[in-house]
N, C-alpha and C positions, 0 to 999 in steps of 0.2 A: 226170425231167420238171421243168421250172423252175417257180418260184413263180408267175409270171404265168399260165402255162397252167393250173395247178391252180385258181387264183382264177377264171379265165374259165370253166372246166368247172363249178365249183361254182355260179357265177351262172346258167349255162345250165340245170343240173339243177334248182335251186331255182325258177327262173322256170317251167320246164316243169311241175313238180309243182303250182305255184300255178295255172297256167292249166288244168290238168286238174281240180283241185278246183273252180275257178270254173265250168268248163263243165258238170260233173256236178251241181253244186248249184243252178245258175241255170236249168236247163231249164224250159220251160213245159210242165209235165205237167198233164193234165186231172184235175180233182177234182170230186166231186159238188157240185151247187148246193144247199146246205142253207140253212135259215133259222133264225137264233138266236131262240128264243121267250123265253127267260128265262135268268138266271144266278144261281147260288147259290155264293158264295165263288169257288173256282177251277173250278167246274163250269158248262158251257154246256148248256142243253137245246135241242136242234136238231131241226127237222123235216127229214127226208131224203126225197127223192122216190123213186118207184118206180125200180128199177135192174135192168139185166140184168147177170149176173155169170157168170164161168167159175169153177167150183167143184170142189174135190177133197176127199174125206174123208181124215182123218188117223187114224193108229193110236192116238194119245193127245193130250191137251190141253197137253203140254209144248212151249213155244216153243223151248226149248233143244234138245229131241230132234227135233221135227217141222218147225220153221220152214223150214229149208233144203230138206227133202224136198218140202213142199207148194209152196214157191216154184218149185222146179225143174220140178215136174209141170205147173203152170199156165203157167209161162214157156215151156215146150216148145210149148204150144198157140198162144200169141200170137206166137211167133217162127217160125211156119210149120208146126207139127205138126197140120195139119188137112187136110181133103179138098181144099182149094184151094191148099195151100202158101202161104196168104195171111198176111202179117205184119200184126198188129193193134197199134196204138199202145199203149204202156204208160200206165197211169193210176195215180193214187194216191187213197186208200191201198190197200195190200194188207191184207185183213181176215182175222183168225183167230178162229174161234168157239172159245171156251175151255170149252165145255160138255162133258158126257159124250160126246155125239156130235160130236167135234171135227172141224172142217173149215177150209179156207182158200179165199178167193176173191179174184179180181181183178175190179173193176168194169170193164165194157166201155165203150168210148167212146160218148158220147151220140148219135153219128151212126148207130149201129147199132140196129135193132130186133132182137128175138130171132130172128125168122125169117130175117134177113139174115146172121147169123153162120155161118161154115162149121162143119161137123160136126168135132169133135175126132177125131184119130187114136187117142188113148188112151182106153180105156174108163174110166179113172180121172178123166176131166174131164167134167163135165156143164155145159150152158148152162141157167141157170135165172133166173127173175125173182124179185126181192126186192121185197116190197110196201113202200109208203110207211110210214115208221116215225118215231116221236119217240124220240130217243136222248139220254141224259145222257152227257156226254163230259168227261174230264179229260185235259189235255195235259202232256207232259213231254219233255225233250230227252235227248240222248246215245244210246248204244247200249242195246238192250233185252236183257233176260234174264228168266227165270221169276221171279227174285227182285224185279226192278224192276217187272214187270207186277203181281205180287201186292201190292207196296207201294202202287201207285197204285190198284189195285182196292179195297183196304181203305179208302183215303182217299176214293175216290168213294162207296163204300158208306156210310161214316160220314156224309158230307155229305147224301146222299139220305135216310138214316134220320132225321137231325136235322131235316130239312125235311118229314118224313112223306110222301115221294114213293114210290109203289109201283113196283116193277120187274117186268119180265116177261122170262123166258128167261135165257139165259146171258150172261156178260160177253164182250165182244169186245176183241181187241187190233187196233189199226190202225197200220200203219207206212207212212211217207211217203217213205222214202229207199232208194236202191240200197245194197247192202252196202258198196260202196267209198266212199260219201259219208262224209267225216270230220267236216265242220263243219255247223252249222245242221241237225242231225238233229231230226226231229219224230216223236213217238209219241203215241198216245192209247189210253185204255181207255174203253170205252163199254158201256152197257146200255140196252135198251129200257125206257121208262118210260110210265106212264099219267098223263096230266095232263088237267085240265079245260079 
């Protein structure tokens, strides 16, 4: 193969990869409408509205061990694994409860009431309502792991303790990107807080 053909093929491949990356990272994915109440250093205190979620329980609270399993289970539901074979739009973030009763959930699009969502085919997926909550949240980039989540959990905990903010329940991991997104990745660690 001549040099010109190799250069042309290389340009086509690099352009194609670039377009794929842009298409996956610039999607308009629905996210919850929260209100920032206060900030402490890198931490935002946010008021989240009531939400309807599709949830599955996990065997343990390890993101490394359970993240993919939980994602696949709920993705099956929104990609048509329900009584109506209905596809439901993907939203962000995907939320993992890191407590002893570990779970993962996808927030359902705002256009659905709980009663309007189709029944899951899998007995491992439940449709539940999450009450309005005030959450303290810290954001970081890159790919996540148990180690990175724990690092930011400790950072969040230290800032909250320093500011004498009481917490409630378990820490949550919130991921905003598809597994194939390479750039502009966004992750958060959060916990419910009690504020005046």
